[in-house]
DSSP file (Angstrom, degrees, kcal/mol; ACC not computed):
  #  RESIDUE AA STRUCTURE BP1 BP2  ACC     N-H-->O    O-->H-N    N-H-->O    O-->H-N    TCO  KAPPA ALPHA  PHI   PSI    X-CA   Y-CA   Z-CA
    1    1 A X              0   0    0      0, 0.0    58,-2.2     0, 0.0     2,-0.3   0.000 360.0 360.0 360.0 138.9  140.7  176.1   68.1
    2    2 A X  B     +A   58   0A   0     56,-0.2     2,-0.2   151,-0.0    56,-0.2  -0.968 360.0 106.4-150.3 164.6  138.4  176.1   65.2
    3    3 A X  S >  S-     0   0    0     54,-0.8     3,-1.3    -2,-0.3    54,-0.2  -0.811  75.2 -66.7 145.9 174.4  137.5  173.9   62.3
    4    4 A X  T 3  S+     0   0    0      1,-0.3    -1,-0.1    -2,-0.2     0, 0.0   0.676 119.7  65.8 -70.0 -17.0  134.8  171.7   60.9
    5    5 A X  T 3  S+     0   0    0     -3,-0.1     2,-0.6     2,-0.0    -1,-0.3   0.639  84.7  84.0 -80.1 -13.9  135.2  169.1   63.8
    6    6 A X    <   -     0   0    0     -3,-1.3     2,-0.4    51,-0.1    -3,-0.2  -0.810  63.9-175.7 -93.5 123.5  134.0  171.6   66.4
    7    7 A X        -     0   0    0     -2,-0.6     2,-0.6    34,-0.0    -2,-0.0  -0.941  24.6-135.4-124.6 139.7  130.1  171.7   66.6
    8    8 A X        -     0   0    0     -2,-0.4     3,-0.1     1,-0.1    34,-0.1  -0.833  13.9-169.3 -90.2 122.4  127.7  173.8   68.6
    9    9 A X  S    S+     0   0    0     -2,-0.6     2,-1.7     1,-0.2     3,-0.2   0.818  76.3  70.1 -83.6 -30.9  125.0  171.7   70.1
   10   10 A X     >> +     0   0    0      1,-0.2     4,-2.9     2,-0.1     5,-0.7  -0.625  61.3 171.1 -85.8  83.5  122.8  174.6   71.2
   11   11 A X  T  45S+     0   0    0     -2,-1.7    -1,-0.2     1,-0.2    -2,-0.1   0.809  70.6  59.5 -67.4 -28.2  121.8  175.6   67.7
   12   12 A X  T  45S+     0   0    0     -3,-0.2    -1,-0.2     1,-0.2    -2,-0.1   0.903 120.6  23.9 -67.1 -40.6  119.2  178.1   69.0
   13   13 A X  T  45S-     0   0    0     -3,-0.3    -2,-0.2   102,-0.2    -1,-0.2   0.707  94.1-134.8 -97.8 -23.4  121.7  180.2   71.0
   14   14 A X  T  <5S+     0   0    0     -4,-2.9    29,-2.1     1,-0.2    30,-0.7   0.720  71.5 102.4  75.5  21.0  124.8  179.3   69.0
   15   15 A X  E   < -B   42   0A   0     -5,-0.7     2,-0.4   100,-0.4    27,-0.2  -0.991  47.1-172.8-144.3 130.6  126.7  178.8   72.3
   16   16 A X  E     -B   41   0A   0     25,-2.9    25,-2.3    -2,-0.4     2,-0.4  -0.989   9.9-176.6-118.7 132.1  127.9  175.8   74.3
   17   17 A X  E     +B   40   0A   0     -2,-0.4     2,-0.3    23,-0.2    23,-0.2  -0.986   9.0 162.8-125.3 137.6  129.4  176.3   77.8
   18   18 A X  E     -B   39   0A   0     21,-1.6    21,-2.8    -2,-0.4     2,-0.4  -0.984  32.3-147.0-148.5 158.7  130.8  173.5   80.0
   19   19 A X  E     +     0   0A   0     -2,-0.3    89,-0.2    19,-0.2    19,-0.2  -0.754  28.9 162.8-126.0  83.2  133.1  173.2   83.0
   20   20 A X  E     +     0   0A   0     -2,-0.4     2,-0.3    17,-0.4    -1,-0.1   0.703  61.3   2.9 -78.1 -19.9  134.9  169.8   82.4
   21   21 A X  E     -B   37   0A   0     16,-0.7    16,-2.3    83,-0.1     2,-0.3  -0.949  55.5-145.7-157.7 173.3  137.8  170.4   84.9
   22   22 A X  E     -B   36   0A   0     -2,-0.3     2,-0.4    14,-0.2    14,-0.2  -0.902  10.1-144.5-140.1 167.3  139.4  172.5   87.5
   23   23 A X  E     -B   35   0A   0     12,-2.7    12,-3.1    -2,-0.3     2,-0.5  -0.994  12.8-136.4-139.8 131.6  142.9  173.3   88.6
   24   24 A X  E     -B   34   0A   0     -2,-0.4     2,-0.6    10,-0.2    10,-0.2  -0.763  16.9-156.5 -86.3 125.8  144.2  173.9   92.1
   25   25 A X  E     -B   33   0A   0      8,-3.7     8,-2.3    -2,-0.5     2,-0.5  -0.916   9.6-152.3-104.4 115.9  146.6  176.9   92.2
   26   26 A X  E     -B   32   0A   0     -2,-0.6     6,-0.3     6,-0.2     2,-0.1  -0.770  14.5-174.9 -95.7 129.0  148.9  176.7   95.2
   27   27 A X        -     0   0    0      4,-2.4     2,-0.1    -2,-0.5    -1,-0.0  -0.272  41.5 -54.5-102.8-167.0  150.3  179.9   96.7
   28   28 A X  S >  S-     0   0    0     -2,-0.1     3,-2.4     2,-0.1    -1,-0.2  -0.397 106.2 -15.9 -71.7 151.3  152.8  180.5   99.5
   29   29 A X  T 3  S-     0   0    0      1,-0.3    -2,-0.1    -2,-0.1     0, 0.0  -0.338 134.1 -24.4  56.4-125.6  152.2  178.9  102.9
   30   30 A X  T 3  S+     0   0    0     -2,-0.1    -1,-0.3    -4,-0.1    -2,-0.1   0.288 109.6 113.9-100.0  10.1  148.5  177.8  103.0
   31   31 A X    <   +     0   0    0     -3,-2.4    -4,-2.4    -5,-0.1     2,-0.3  -0.347  32.6 107.7 -81.1 164.2  147.2  180.2  100.4
   32   32 A X  E     -B   26   0A   0     -6,-0.3     2,-0.3    -2,-0.1    -6,-0.2  -0.859  40.1-142.9 153.8 175.6  145.9  179.2   97.0
   33   33 A X  E     -B   25   0A   0     -8,-2.3    -8,-3.7    -2,-0.3     2,-0.4  -0.943  19.3-107.9-156.3 175.0  142.7  178.9   95.1
   34   34 A X  E     -B   24   0A   0     -2,-0.3    32,-0.5   -10,-0.2     2,-0.5  -0.937  21.6-156.7-115.4 136.6  140.9  176.8   92.6
   35   35 A X  E     -BC  23  65A   0    -12,-3.1   -12,-2.7    -2,-0.4     2,-0.5  -0.956   9.3-147.2-113.6 131.0  140.3  177.8   89.0
   36   36 A X  E     -BC  22  64A   0     28,-3.1    28,-2.2    -2,-0.5     2,-0.7  -0.843  15.3-132.9 -98.7 127.6  137.4  176.2   87.0
   37   37 A X  E     -BC  21  63A   0    -16,-2.3   -16,-0.7    -2,-0.5     2,-0.6  -0.710  19.0-163.7 -86.9 116.2  138.0  175.7   83.3
   38   38 A X  E     - C   0  62A   0     24,-3.6    24,-2.4    -2,-0.7     2,-0.5  -0.894   5.8-153.6-103.6 119.6  135.1  177.0   81.2
   39   39 A X  E     -BC  18  61A   0    -21,-2.8   -21,-1.6    -2,-0.6     2,-0.5  -0.808   8.8-162.1 -95.8 129.6  135.1  175.7   77.7
   40   40 A X  E     +BC  17  60A   0     20,-3.3    20,-2.2    -2,-0.5     2,-0.4  -0.952  12.5 177.9-115.9 126.2  133.3  177.9   75.2
   41   41 A X  E     +BC  16  59A   0    -25,-2.3   -25,-2.9    -2,-0.5     2,-0.3  -0.992  25.2 151.6-126.7 121.0  132.2  176.6   71.7
   42   42 A X  E     -BC  15  58A   0     16,-2.7    16,-2.9    -2,-0.4   -27,-0.2  -0.983  50.1-163.0-152.0 157.1  130.3  179.2   69.7
   43   43 A X        +     0   0    0    -29,-2.1   -28,-0.1    -2,-0.3     2,-0.1   0.213  56.1 129.9-117.0   8.4  129.3  180.6   66.4
   44   44 A X    >   -     0   0    0    -30,-0.7     3,-1.7     1,-0.1    14,-0.1  -0.412  62.9-131.2 -67.9 137.7  128.3  184.0   67.8
   45   45 A X  G >  S+     0   0    0      1,-0.3     3,-2.0     2,-0.2    -1,-0.1   0.785 100.4  73.0 -59.3 -30.7  129.8  187.0   66.0
   46   46 A X  G 3  S+     0   0    0      1,-0.3    -1,-0.3   102,-0.1   101,-0.2   0.707  99.8  46.0 -60.3 -19.9  130.8  188.5   69.3
   47   47 A X  G <  S+     0   0    0     -3,-1.7     2,-0.3   101,-0.1    -1,-0.3   0.252 102.5  82.0-107.1  11.7  133.6  185.9   69.6
   48   48 A X    <   -     0   0    0     -3,-2.0     2,-0.2    99,-0.1   101,-0.1  -0.772  65.0-135.1-118.8 161.5  134.9  186.2   66.1
   49   49 A X    >   -     0   0    0     98,-0.3     3,-1.2    -2,-0.3    98,-0.1  -0.473  40.6 -95.4 -99.3 177.3  137.3  188.4   64.1
   50   50 A X  T 3  S+     0   0    0      1,-0.2    97,-0.0    -2,-0.2    -1,-0.0   0.745 122.0  66.3 -64.7 -22.2  136.8  189.8   60.6
   51   51 A X  T 3  S+     0   0    0      2,-0.1    -1,-0.2     0, 0.0     2,-0.1   0.748  85.8  90.5 -71.1 -23.0  138.8  186.8   59.3
   52   52 A X  S <  S-     0   0    0     -3,-1.2     2,-0.2    -7,-0.1    -4,-0.1  -0.440  74.0-131.3 -78.9 147.1  136.0  184.4   60.3
   53   53 A X    >   -     0   0    0     -2,-0.1     3,-1.6     1,-0.1    -4,-0.1  -0.598  30.2-108.7 -85.9 157.1  133.1  183.4   58.1
   54   54 A X  T 3  S+     0   0    0      1,-0.3    -1,-0.1    -2,-0.2    -2,-0.0   0.828 119.5  50.7 -56.7 -31.9  129.6  183.5   59.6
   55   55 A X  T 3  S+     0   0    0      2,-0.1    -1,-0.3     0, 0.0    -3,-0.0   0.571  85.6 115.6 -84.5  -8.0  129.4  179.7   59.8
   56   56 A X    <   -     0   0    0     -3,-1.6     2,-0.5   -13,-0.1   -52,-0.1  -0.299  54.5-148.6 -64.0 144.5  132.7  179.3   61.5
   57   57 A X        -     0   0    0    -54,-0.2   -54,-0.8   -51,-0.1     2,-0.3  -0.961  10.8-161.4-114.4 131.8  132.7  177.9   65.0
   58   58 A X  E     -AC   2  42A   0    -16,-2.9   -16,-2.7    -2,-0.5     2,-0.4  -0.844   2.8-164.7-112.4 151.0  135.4  178.9   67.5
   59   59 A X  E     + C   0  41A   0    -58,-2.2     2,-0.3    -2,-0.3   -18,-0.2  -0.999  18.6 149.2-137.1 134.8  136.4  177.2   70.7
   60   60 A X  E     - C   0  40A   0    -20,-2.2   -20,-3.3    -2,-0.4     2,-0.4  -0.949  31.5-127.7-153.3 172.2  138.4  178.5   73.6
   61   61 A X  E     - C   0  39A   0     -2,-0.3     2,-0.4   -22,-0.2   -22,-0.2  -0.978  14.1-169.3-129.7 139.8  138.8  178.1   77.4
   62   62 A X  E     - C   0  38A   0    -24,-2.4   -24,-3.6    -2,-0.4     2,-0.5  -0.963  15.9-139.5-124.1 146.9  138.8  180.6   80.2
   63   63 A X  E     + C   0  37A   0     -2,-0.4     2,-0.4   -26,-0.2   -26,-0.2  -0.912  24.9 179.6-106.3 130.2  139.7  179.9   83.9
   64   64 A X  E     - C   0  36A   0    -28,-2.2   -28,-3.1    -2,-0.5     2,-0.1  -0.983  21.9-131.2-134.5 142.6  137.6  181.5   86.6
   65   65 A X  E >>  - C   0  35A   0     -2,-0.4     4,-2.1   -30,-0.2     3,-0.5  -0.429  36.2-102.9 -82.4 162.9  137.7  181.5   90.4
   66   66 A X  H 3> S+     0   0    0    -32,-0.5     4,-3.1     1,-0.2     5,-0.2   0.913 122.0  54.3 -50.2 -47.7  134.6  180.8   92.5
   67   67 A X  H 3> S+     0   0    0      1,-0.2     4,-2.0     2,-0.2    -1,-0.2   0.837 107.5  50.0 -61.9 -34.1  134.3  184.5   93.3
   68   68 A X  H <> S+     0   0    0     -3,-0.5     4,-2.0     2,-0.2    -1,-0.2   0.895 113.2  45.1 -71.6 -40.1  134.2  185.4   89.6
   69   69 A X  H  X S+     0   0    0     -4,-2.1     4,-2.7     2,-0.2    -2,-0.2   0.907 112.4  52.8 -69.0 -40.6  131.6  182.8   88.8
   70   70 A X  H  X S+     0   0    0     -4,-3.1     4,-2.6    -5,-0.2    -2,-0.2   0.905 108.1  50.7 -59.8 -42.0  129.6  183.9   91.8
   71   71 A X  H  X S+     0   0    0     -4,-2.0     4,-2.5     2,-0.2    -1,-0.2   0.927 111.3  47.4 -62.2 -46.0  129.7  187.6   90.6
   72   72 A X  H  X S+     0   0    0     -4,-2.0     4,-2.8     1,-0.2     5,-0.2   0.933 111.8  51.6 -58.8 -45.7  128.4  186.6   87.2
   73   73 A X  H  X S+     0   0    0     -4,-2.7     4,-2.7     1,-0.2    -2,-0.2   0.930 111.5  46.0 -58.1 -48.3  125.7  184.5   88.8
   74   74 A X  H  X S+     0   0    0     -4,-2.6     4,-2.1     1,-0.2    -1,-0.2   0.903 113.3  49.5 -64.2 -41.0  124.5  187.4   91.0
   75   75 A X  H  X S+     0   0    0     -4,-2.5     4,-2.2     2,-0.2    -1,-0.2   0.918 114.0  44.9 -64.4 -43.0  124.6  189.9   88.1
   76   76 A X  H  X S+     0   0    0     -4,-2.8     4,-2.8     2,-0.2    -2,-0.2   0.917 112.4  51.4 -66.4 -42.8  122.6  187.5   85.8
   77   77 A X  H  < S+     0   0    0     -4,-2.7    -2,-0.2    -5,-0.2    -1,-0.2   0.875 113.3  46.3 -62.9 -37.4  120.1  186.7   88.7
   78   78 A X  H  < S+     0   0    0     -4,-2.1     3,-0.5    -5,-0.2    -1,-0.2   0.907 119.0  38.9 -71.2 -42.3  119.6  190.5   89.3
   79   79 A X  H  < S+     0   0    0     -4,-2.2     2,-0.3     1,-0.2    -2,-0.2   0.802 127.2  33.6 -80.7 -29.2  119.2  191.4   85.6
   80   80 A X    ><  +     0   0    0     -4,-2.8     3,-1.8    -5,-0.2    -1,-0.2  -0.589  64.2 161.4-125.5  68.0  117.1  188.4   84.6
   81   81 A X  T 3  S+     0   0    0     -3,-0.5    -1,-0.1     1,-0.3    -2,-0.1   0.742  72.5  65.3 -64.2 -20.7  115.0  187.5   87.6
   82   82 A X  T 3  S+     0   0    0     -3,-0.1     2,-0.5     2,-0.1    -1,-0.3   0.707  82.8  90.0 -72.8 -19.5  112.7  185.4   85.4
   83   83 A X  S <  S-     0   0    0     -3,-1.8     2,-1.6    -7,-0.2    -3,-0.1  -0.682  73.4-145.7 -80.5 122.4  115.5  182.9   84.6
   84   84 A X        -     0   0    0     -2,-0.5    -1,-0.1     3,-0.0     3,-0.1  -0.616  22.3-163.0 -89.8  79.8  115.5  180.2   87.2
   85   85 A X        -     0   0    0     -2,-1.6     3,-0.1     1,-0.1    25,-0.1  -0.311  25.5-102.8 -61.6 141.9  119.2  179.6   87.4
   86   86 A X        -     0   0    0     23,-0.1    -1,-0.1     1,-0.1    20,-0.0  -0.212  57.4 -74.8 -58.7 160.9  120.4  176.3   89.0
   87   87 A X        -     0   0    0      1,-0.1     2,-0.3    -3,-0.1    -1,-0.1  -0.279  42.7-126.9 -63.4 141.8  121.6  176.7   92.6
   88   88 A X        -     0   0    0     -3,-0.1     3,-0.1     1,-0.1    -1,-0.1  -0.696  34.6-104.1 -82.9 137.7  125.0  178.2   93.2
   89   89 A X        -     0   0    0     -2,-0.3    -1,-0.1    14,-0.2    14,-0.0  -0.339  45.3 -98.5 -63.2 147.0  127.3  176.0   95.3
   90   90 A X        -     0   0    0      1,-0.1     2,-0.5    -3,-0.0    -1,-0.1  -0.292  32.8-117.4 -68.1 150.0  127.6  177.3   98.9
   91   91 A X        +     0   0    0     -3,-0.1     2,-0.3     4,-0.0    -1,-0.1  -0.774  38.1 173.8 -89.6 125.3  130.6  179.4   99.9
   92   92 A X        -     0   0    0     -2,-0.5     3,-0.1     1,-0.1     0, 0.0  -0.938  35.6-129.5-129.9 154.9  132.8  177.8  102.5
   93   93 A X  S    S+     0   0    0     -2,-0.3     2,-0.5     1,-0.2    -1,-0.1   0.943  96.7  32.7 -69.5 -49.2  136.1  178.9  103.9
   94   94 A X  S    S-     0   0    0      0, 0.0     2,-0.4     0, 0.0    -1,-0.2  -0.943  74.1-167.6-114.2 124.6  138.0  175.7  103.6
   95   95 A X        -     0   0    0     -2,-0.5     2,-0.2    -3,-0.1    -4,-0.0  -0.900   3.1-157.7-114.8 140.6  137.1  173.4  100.7
   96   96 A X     >  -     0   0    0     -2,-0.4     4,-2.2     1,-0.0     5,-0.2  -0.433  41.2 -88.2-101.1 179.6  138.2  169.7  100.3
   97   97 A X  H  > S+     0   0    0      1,-0.2     4,-2.2     2,-0.2     5,-0.2   0.876 127.1  50.7 -58.7 -41.2  138.5  167.6   97.1
   98   98 A X  H  > S+     0   0    0      2,-0.2     4,-2.3     1,-0.2    -1,-0.2   0.880 109.4  51.3 -67.2 -36.1  134.9  166.5   97.3
   99   99 A X  H  > S+     0   0    0      2,-0.2     4,-2.8     1,-0.2    -2,-0.2   0.921 110.6  49.1 -63.2 -43.4  133.7  170.1   97.7
  100  100 A X  H  X S+     0   0    0     -4,-2.2     4,-2.5     2,-0.2    -2,-0.2   0.900 111.5  48.5 -62.9 -43.1  135.7  171.1   94.6
  101  101 A X  H  X S+     0   0    0     -4,-2.2     4,-2.0     2,-0.2    -1,-0.2   0.897 112.7  48.4 -65.0 -41.2  134.3  168.3   92.5
  102  102 A X  H  X S+     0   0    0     -4,-2.3     4,-2.3     2,-0.2    -2,-0.2   0.913 111.3  50.7 -66.6 -41.9  130.7  169.1   93.6
  103  103 A X  H  X S+     0   0    0     -4,-2.8     4,-3.3     2,-0.2     5,-0.3   0.927 108.2  52.1 -60.6 -45.4  131.3  172.8   92.8
  104  104 A X  H  X S+     0   0    0     -4,-2.5     4,-2.4     1,-0.2    -1,-0.2   0.923 110.5  47.9 -58.4 -44.1  132.6  171.9   89.3
  105  105 A X  H  X S+     0   0    0     -4,-2.0     4,-2.0     2,-0.2    -1,-0.2   0.912 113.8  47.0 -62.3 -43.8  129.5  169.8   88.6
  106  106 A X  H  X S+     0   0    0     -4,-2.3     4,-2.2     2,-0.2    -2,-0.2   0.898 112.2  49.7 -67.1 -41.7  127.2  172.6   89.9
  107  107 A X  H  X S+     0   0    0     -4,-3.3     4,-2.8     2,-0.2    -2,-0.2   0.885 108.4  54.7 -62.9 -37.9  129.1  175.2   87.8
  108  108 A X  H  X S+     0   0    0     -4,-2.4     4,-2.6    -5,-0.3    -2,-0.2   0.921 108.4  48.1 -59.9 -44.9  128.8  172.9   84.8
  109  109 A X  H  X S+     0   0    0     -4,-2.0     4,-2.2     2,-0.2    -2,-0.2   0.911 112.1  49.4 -61.0 -42.6  125.0  172.8   85.3
  110  110 A X  H  X S+     0   0    0     -4,-2.2     4,-2.7     2,-0.2    -2,-0.2   0.941 112.8  46.2 -62.5 -49.1  124.9  176.6   85.6
  111  111 A X  H  X S+     0   0    0     -4,-2.8     4,-2.4     1,-0.2    -2,-0.2   0.898 112.1  50.4 -64.1 -39.9  127.0  177.2   82.5
  112  112 A X  H  X S+     0   0    0     -4,-2.6     4,-0.9    -5,-0.2    -1,-0.2   0.903 111.5  49.5 -63.6 -39.5  124.9  174.7   80.5
  113  113 A X  H >X S+     0   0    0     -4,-2.2     4,-0.9    -5,-0.2     3,-0.8   0.941 111.2  48.8 -61.8 -47.8  121.7  176.4   81.6
  114  114 A X  H >< S+     0   0    0     -4,-2.7     3,-0.9     1,-0.2     7,-0.4   0.905 108.3  53.9 -59.6 -42.3  123.1  179.8   80.6
  115  115 A X  H 3< S+     0   0    0     -4,-2.4  -100,-0.4     1,-0.2    -1,-0.2   0.681 108.1  50.5 -71.0 -16.0  124.1  178.6   77.2
  116  116 A X  H << S+     0   0    0     -4,-0.9     2,-0.6    -3,-0.8    -1,-0.2   0.607  93.9  82.8 -93.2 -13.1  120.6  177.3   76.5
  117  117 A X    <X  -     0   0    0     -3,-0.9     4,-3.1    -4,-0.9     5,-0.2  -0.830  69.7-149.9 -97.7 122.0  118.8  180.5   77.4
  118  118 A X  H  > S+     0   0    0     -2,-0.6     4,-0.9     1,-0.2    -1,-0.1   0.867  95.8  46.4 -61.0 -39.4  118.8  183.1   74.6
  119  119 A X  H  4 S+     0   0    0      2,-0.2     3,-0.3     1,-0.2    -1,-0.2   0.937 118.0  40.9 -67.6 -46.6  118.7  186.1   76.9
  120  120 A X  H >4 S+     0   0    0      1,-0.2     3,-1.3     2,-0.2     6,-0.3   0.895 110.6  57.4 -69.3 -40.1  121.5  184.8   79.2
  121  121 A X  H 3< S+     0   0    0     -4,-3.1    -1,-0.2    -7,-0.4    -2,-0.2   0.751 116.4  35.1 -65.6 -24.1  123.7  183.5   76.3
  122  122 A X  T 3< S+     0   0    0     -4,-0.9    -1,-0.3    -3,-0.3    -2,-0.2   0.208  89.4 128.8-113.4  14.1  123.8  186.9   74.6
  123  123 A X    <>  -     0   0    0     -3,-1.3     4,-2.1     1,-0.1     3,-0.2  -0.370  65.0-128.4 -71.2 147.3  123.9  189.1   77.7
  124  124 A X  H  > S+     0   0    0      1,-0.2     4,-2.5     2,-0.2     5,-0.2   0.833 109.7  61.3 -61.5 -31.3  126.6  191.7   78.1
  125  125 A X  H  > S+     0   0    0      2,-0.2     4,-2.0     1,-0.2    -1,-0.2   0.917 106.5  43.6 -61.0 -44.4  127.4  190.2   81.5
  126  126 A X  H  > S+     0   0    0     -6,-0.3     4,-2.1     2,-0.2    -2,-0.2   0.913 112.3  52.4 -69.1 -41.6  128.3  186.9   80.0
  127  127 A X  H  < S+     0   0    0     -4,-2.1     4,-0.5     1,-0.2    -2,-0.2   0.920 111.3  46.8 -58.9 -44.4  130.3  188.5   77.2
  128  128 A X  H >< S+     0   0    0     -4,-2.5     3,-1.0     1,-0.2    -1,-0.2   0.905 110.4  53.8 -63.2 -41.7  132.3  190.5   79.7
  129  129 A X  H 3< S+     0   0    0     -4,-2.0    -1,-0.2     1,-0.2    -2,-0.2   0.849 109.2  48.3 -60.3 -37.4  132.8  187.4   81.9
  130  130 A X  T 3< S+     0   0    0     -4,-2.1    21,-0.3    -5,-0.1    -1,-0.2   0.479  83.7 116.2 -88.2  -1.6  134.3  185.4   79.0
  131  131 A X  S <  S-     0   0    0     -3,-1.0    19,-0.2    -4,-0.5     3,-0.1  -0.375  85.0 -98.3 -64.9 149.7  136.7  188.2   77.9
  132  132 A X  S    S-     0   0    0     17,-1.0     2,-0.3     1,-0.1    18,-0.1   0.827  94.2 -13.7 -37.9 -65.8  140.3  187.1   78.2
  133  133 A X    >   -     0   0    0      3,-0.1     3,-1.7     1,-0.1    -1,-0.1  -0.997  57.5-127.4-144.1 144.0  141.1  188.8   81.6
  134  134 A X  T 3  S+     0   0    0     -2,-0.3     3,-0.4     1,-0.3    -1,-0.1   0.811 111.0  56.9 -62.6 -29.1  139.3  191.4   83.6
  135  135 A X  T 3  S+     0   0    0      1,-0.2     3,-0.3     2,-0.1    -1,-0.3   0.541  90.3  76.1 -81.3  -3.1  142.4  193.5   83.8
  136  136 A X    X>  +     0   0    0     -3,-1.7     3,-1.4     1,-0.2     4,-0.9  -0.246  52.4 135.7 -95.9  45.3  142.6  193.6   80.0
  137  137 A X  H 3>  +     0   0    0     -3,-0.4     4,-2.1     1,-0.3    -1,-0.2   0.765  62.0  68.7 -65.3 -23.3  139.8  196.2   79.7
  138  138 A X  H 3> S+     0   0    0     -3,-0.3     4,-2.5     1,-0.2    -1,-0.3   0.809  95.1  56.7 -63.8 -27.7  141.8  198.1   77.1
  139  139 A X  H <> S+     0   0    0     -3,-1.4     4,-2.8     2,-0.2     5,-0.4   0.881 104.8  50.9 -69.2 -37.2  141.2  195.1   74.8
  140  140 A X  H  X S+     0   0    0     -4,-0.9     4,-2.9     2,-0.2    -2,-0.2   0.941 114.1  44.0 -63.4 -45.4  137.5  195.5   75.2
  141  141 A X  H  < S+     0   0    0     -4,-2.1    -2,-0.2     1,-0.2    -1,-0.2   0.898 116.9  46.6 -66.3 -40.7  137.7  199.2   74.4
  142  142 A X  H  < S+     0   0    0     -4,-2.5    -2,-0.2    -5,-0.2    -1,-0.2   0.915 129.5  20.7 -67.6 -43.2  140.1  198.5   71.5
  143  143 A X  H  < S-     0   0    0     -4,-2.8     3,-0.5    -5,-0.2     4,-0.3   0.630  90.6-151.8-106.4 -15.9  138.2  195.7   69.9
  144  144 A X    ><  -     0   0    0     -4,-2.9     3,-0.6    -5,-0.4     5,-0.2  -0.141  47.3 -65.9  66.2-174.3  134.6  196.1   71.2
  145  145 A X  T 3  S+     0   0    0      1,-0.2    -1,-0.2     3,-0.1     4,-0.1   0.477 126.5  70.5 -88.2  -1.4  132.5  193.0   71.6
  146  146 A X  T 3  S+     0   0    0     -3,-0.5     2,-0.3   -99,-0.1    -1,-0.2   0.350  91.3  61.8-102.7   7.8  132.3  192.4   67.8
  147  147 A X  S <  S-     0   0    0     -3,-0.6     2,-1.4    -4,-0.3   -98,-0.3  -0.859  96.4 -95.1-124.2 166.5  135.9  191.3   67.3
  148  148 A X        +     0   0    0     -2,-0.3  -101,-0.1     1,-0.1   -99,-0.1  -0.630  54.3 150.8 -87.6  91.8  137.8  188.4   68.7
  149  149 A X        +     0   0    0     -2,-1.4   -17,-1.0    -5,-0.2     2,-0.3  -0.263  42.6 114.8-109.1  44.0  139.5  189.6   71.8
  150  150 A X  S >> S-     0   0    0    -19,-0.2     3,-1.9  -103,-0.1     4,-1.0  -0.865  75.3 -87.4-123.8 150.1  139.4  186.2   73.5
  151  151 A X  T 34 S+     0   0    0     -2,-0.3     4,-0.1   -21,-0.3    -1,-0.1  -0.177 109.7  21.0 -51.4 135.8  141.9  183.7   74.6
  152  152 A X  T 34 S+     0   0    0      2,-0.2    -1,-0.3   -92,-0.1     3,-0.2   0.213 109.3  74.4  92.2 -16.3  142.8  181.2   71.9
  153  153 A X  T <4 S+     0   0    0     -3,-1.9     2,-0.5     1,-0.4    -2,-0.2   0.888 111.1  15.2 -94.4 -48.7  141.8  183.3   68.9
  154  154 A X     <  -     0   0    0     -4,-1.0    -1,-0.4     1,-0.1    -2,-0.2  -0.971  65.8-163.5-124.8 114.2  144.7  185.8   68.9
  155  155 A X  S    S+     0   0    0     -2,-0.5     2,-0.3    -3,-0.2    -1,-0.1   0.804  74.8  26.1 -70.1 -29.1  147.7  184.8   71.0
  156  156 A X  S >  S-     0   0    0      1,-0.1     3,-1.8     0, 0.0     4,-0.3  -0.935  79.3-115.5-134.9 159.3  149.2  188.4   71.1
  157  157 A X  G >  S+     0   0    0     -2,-0.3     3,-1.5     1,-0.3    -1,-0.1   0.803 112.5  64.6 -62.7 -28.4  147.9  191.9   70.8
  158  158 A X  G 3  S+     0   0    0      1,-0.3    -1,-0.3     3,-0.1    -3,-0.0   0.682  93.6  63.3 -69.1 -15.8  149.9  192.4   67.6
  159  159 A X  G <  S+     0   0    0     -3,-1.8    -1,-0.3     2,-0.0    -2,-0.2   0.555  76.2 112.4 -84.5  -7.5  147.7  189.7   66.0
  160  160 A X    <         0   0    0     -3,-1.5   -11,-0.1    -4,-0.3  -111,-0.0  -0.358 360.0 360.0 -65.0 145.0  144.5  191.8   66.4
  161  161 A X              0   0    0    -13,-0.1    -1,-0.1   -18,-0.0    -3,-0.1   0.507 360.0 360.0 -68.8 360.0  143.0  193.0   63.1
């Protein structure tokens, strides 16, 4: 989604991140997991195609599991030890509705913190995390970080510039 109605509030970094909701994915038997929806609003060139103007703002959403957010958190904490990231929610085997709601709120705080920090907001770790899907690494190689290989900008590979 793009257009004049979408505004980036973090003008210093050009990136807004939030986790407004989650979705429970039910598998067979008692299996399943929770996906947290991360909304990205940005004017950073790394998320745009050649068709976009420099002032354009793009918005898209990615879904990530706890383990994927935890991996990003650990990678950022290791590379940027000076950044005092908000606490990561504790990992528990069985989570209830209240745990999931608490995790979403804590993930929201973490993402908002990352989007306000210039080093974290432009880190290769974050860019990789926000790429469409981890198994689509061929898209990263094909497009690099300077074209829009992200969900919501180009719906199919044939639409890439």
